[in-house]
C-alpha positions as a printed Julia matrix, in Angstrom:
31×3 Matrix{Float64}:
  71.3   63.98  63.47
  73.59  65.77  61.01
  76.17  66.39  63.72
  76.27  62.71  64.69
  76.58  61.75  61.02
  79.5   64.16  60.59
  81.27  62.83  63.68
  80.84  59.31  62.34
  82.36  60.39  59.02
  85.34  61.9   60.84
  85.92  58.61  62.65
  85.84  56.76  59.32
  88.34  59.2   57.83
  91.35  58.12  59.91
  93.71  58.87  57.02
  94.96  62.04  58.69
  98.46  60.55  58.96
  98.49  60.11  55.18
  97.42  63.74  54.71
 100.32  64.87  56.91
 102.74  62.89  54.72
 101.29  64.51  51.6
 101.72  67.97  53.18
 105.38  67.19  53.92
 105.89  66.12  50.31
 104.33  69.38  49.09
 106.69  71.36  51.34
 109.66  69.48  49.91
 108.43  70.26  46.4
 108.27  73.96  47.3
 111.87  73.84  48.44
């Protein structure tokens, strides 16, 4: 059951694109 719950959570968290943008911003800050 836990595995199914986790998979469901992953589907809900479709903000991966936003995370990628944040990572790019952090890289720019480092430079």
